[in-house]
N, C-alpha and C positions, 0 to 999 in steps of 0.2 A: 430164756422166755419159756413161760407156760403153754400148755395146749389149749386148744378151743374144740367144741363140739362141731363137726364139718356139717351136719344135717340140720342145722337150725340156723335162722338169720339173726344176727347180732344187732342190736340196737339199743340206744339209750332209754332209760325210762322217760315217760311223759310227766312233766310236772303240772301242767296246767294249760289253759288256753288263753289266746288273745282274741276278744271279741268285738264287734263294732256296735253291739247291741245288748241289751239287758231286759229283763222282764219287770214290769211294775204290776205285782199283783199276777194276774195271768196276761195282762197285755203286754204285747213286745213292743220294745221302743228302740229306736235308732238312736244312736251316740255318735258325737262328733268327735269325741275323744275313746282312748283305747280302755277296754273293760279287761281287767285281769281276774282270771278265776282260778281256783285249785283247790284241792283236798287240805292243802297245807297252809296254815294260819301264818307262819314265818315268812313264807315265799310271798304272800299276799300283803303283809305287813312292810315287809323290804321293798315291793312294789310301789306301795302307798308313800314311803318315803322319798323314794326318787322320783315319782310323777305326780305326788298329790292325791288327793281323794280319802275317803274315810272306809277303811276295812270294815266289813259286816259279814255276817253269816247269812247264807242263800241256800235256796233249795230250788234246782231246776225244775222246769215243768215236767209231768209224767216221771218224776223221781221222788224217792223218799229219803235219800243220802243227803245229808248237809254239807255243803261246801264252803268256802271262804271267796269272798271277790270284794274288788274296789273299782268305783268308776273313777278311773284317774283324770288329771288335768291335761294330759299330754296327747297331742293328736299325731306324735310321732315319737318311735322308741328306736334305740340303738340294737342291732341284732346280728348274729352270724349265720351265714348258711354254712351247713356243715358239710362234710366228705358225703359223697354218694348223692343220689337223686333225691332232693327234700320234697318235691310237689308230686301230689297225686290230684287228679283232675277227672271226675265223672259227671255226667248229668244225673240227679238222682231224685226221686219222688219218695218222700217219707209220709207215713201216715202213723197212727197210734199203736198200730200192729208193728210196727218197724219199716224197713226199706222196701217199697214195693218194686222200684224200678232202679236200676245203675246202669248206664249206657255210656258207652264211650264215644258217642257221637255218630255212630254207624250202626253199633249192634247193641241191643239190650241183653246185657249180659245174663240176667235171671232167666229170662226165657228163650235166648238165643235167637231172637227175633230181630228184624231191621228195625231201627228207631222208631218207637212208636209215636212220640210227639211229633217228628216232622211228616210222618204218615198221614196224621190226622190233621196238622194245622199247618203244614209247609215250613218253608226255611224261616219264617218269622214266627216260629212257635213260641220263642221266648218273651214274645210280647204278651202272650196269654196271661190271665190272673193267677197269681201264686196257688198252688195246691191243685190246679188243674193240670198242669204239665210239670216235666222236671227242673229244677232249679240246676244252674252250673255252678258246681260245688267244686272249691279249690281248695286244698288242705295243704300248707306250708309248714314244714319243722324246721325249726330255727332253735338257735341256743341265745338266750338272754344273758350276757357276759357279766352284767353288773348284779343279778340276783344270785341267791344262794343255791347250790347243787349243781351238777354235770348233767343234768337231763334236759329234755327237749321241752319247747312251747309249740303248740300248734296254731298258728294263725289260719282262721278259717273264713271265707268270704262265698256268698252265694250269688255274686255280682256277675252276669254276663259279661260285661265290659272288663273286669278286672281278670275274668279267666285268660283272654287272649293276652294281656299283658303281663300277667305273671309267668305263663308258659312262655313268652318270647324272651322275658328278661333272664330267667332261670336257664333256658336253653342257650343263650349266649355265654353267659358265665361257665356253664358244664363244657361248653366248645373250648374255652380257653383252660380251664382247669382239669378237665377229663375227670371231674368229680372228685378230683384231690385237694386237700388243704381246705382251709376256711376262708370264706370272702365276707368282709363287712359290709352290711347293708343298714339302710334305714326303712323301716315300715312307717308309711305316712297315709293316714286318713285325710282323703283329698274331695272335698264338696264338689259336686258336678250337676250339670243340669242338661236335659235333652227335651226338645219339643217332638211330641208324636201325635198326630192327629189333631193339630192345633191346640195341643195342651203342653204345658211346660212340667216336667218331673224333675224333682230334685231328688238326688241321692248321694251317698258316700261310696268311694271307691278307695280300696287299699292299694297303694303305690309301692312296688319295691325299687328303692334306688341304691345305687353304690354310695357307698360312705368313705370320704377321706381319701379318694384315689381317682384316676383316668380311665376310661374304657381301655386304653393302651396296657397301663399296668394289669387291670383286672383278667384281660384276655392273654396276657403274655404267659402264662403258665402258673402252676401251683405256688402261693405264697407260705412263707412260714407263719406259723402260729402267732408267734411275738408281732409280726407285722400286721396281722389280721386284728389281733387285741388293741393295737396302738398304732392305727394307721395314719395318724397326725402327731406331729413333735413340734412343740413351739406354735401350735396354730398353723403349720404348713404340713401339707401332705408329703410322706416320704416314698421312696420308691418301694414297689408292692414285690418286687421279685429279687431273687439273687442274682449275682454275676453268673454267667454261664462258666460251668465248670470247664478247667483246663485254661482260662483266661485270667492272668494276673494282671490286673490294671495298673497297679503300684509299680510292679516290676518294670512294665511299659512304660511308664512315665518316667521312672529312674533312668531308664536307658536310652530316653529321647535327647537329642542334640540340643534344642534350642525350647523356650518356653511357649513358641507358636506349636510345636510338634504337641506338647502337653495339652494344650487347649484343643488340638483336632482330636485327642484321643478323647477328651471329655465330651466333644461333640459326639462321637461314637457311641460312648457311654449313655448319651441322653437319647441318641436313636434307639437303642436298644432297651431302654427303660430301667437300666440299673441305678441311674442318679436321677434326682429330682430336677427338673427345668430351672429352679430357681437356685440351684446349688446349695441348699440347706442341709444334705443330707453328709455323713461321715465322709465317705468316698470323694465326693466334690471338694470338700474342704482339705483332704489329703492332697488331692491333685493340683488344688490352689496352691499350697504350700510347696509342692515341688516346683511348679511354674515358677514362683518367687524365688525359689533357690537358683534356675537356670537363669533368671534375669540377672541376678547378683553375680554368678558366674561370668555372665556375658560381659557385664560392666567393668567387672575386675580384670577380665583379660584387655579390654580396649584401653583400660586406665596404663597398662603396662607397657614398656618400650619393646618388650620381647614379641616377635613376631608369632601368630598363633596359626593352627591349622582352619581350613575352610570346613563347610559341610561335610565334605567327603573325607577329612581326615588329612588332606595335603597341605603341604607348605607352599607359599609363593615361591616359584624358582626364582634364582638370583644370576643375571646375565654377569660372566666374567670375561675379560678379554684373554 
């Protein structure tokens, strides 16, 4: 294997953005479906083929560089959380001159002062009008496995409500995988509403959900790339982790005395998350076949007149005069 520079951080290139809004002229508009933007026409046309919409050229506000975008018809897209920590969160205040504040919730990092918004408006500072205080900014780097290229896509939200949910979801996944391996997720735009000061406010929130697996499987440890890319087989979710090293389930099943022992072994594998609860994975099918062989051996033994050993391998004693 080759070598790497040790004094720089390695990361994949950013192919584009996943947005929950777009500009119409100079007017910002919210979108109920995903907006995909990129410098690459190929990436955007591929996204349009997958999720609908018409690709078009587009120039972001305060920029002179033309990009491509498509306002898709999909409110949910499939993605992969990649190894490492994919989430960055700050309270940020931007202007035409750039970032004016970047706060971690306690300290404003540019001025090194305590949180300016909380000091001025109290703990409910986030209810103030946009532009007066910071926005809770969350940036999640994901891979879109169905688009071309091996780079990353950045999903960004300025939702105060999404900030806590994204942080909680990603932290739980990292607790299980220790930042190793891929995790299949769905990024879904969910419409919500909140009542504040007697007024109902409607807004979209981006929800990050596990895709094709249970929390048990996602928290059990890193999974293979093949499993993350295809967490469902034949419409059924498959196991998301490999069997613990050093335990050969097939060998244990073949050494079992009865089919009931094999079924008990399968229950252990199920509790450890090695097999799917519905038995649709390859290991479950192998254990089922071995149990059937044990049943056949048992029936053949009882159909014979010859005496057979008991479960301990002992033969029934004969009494003689």
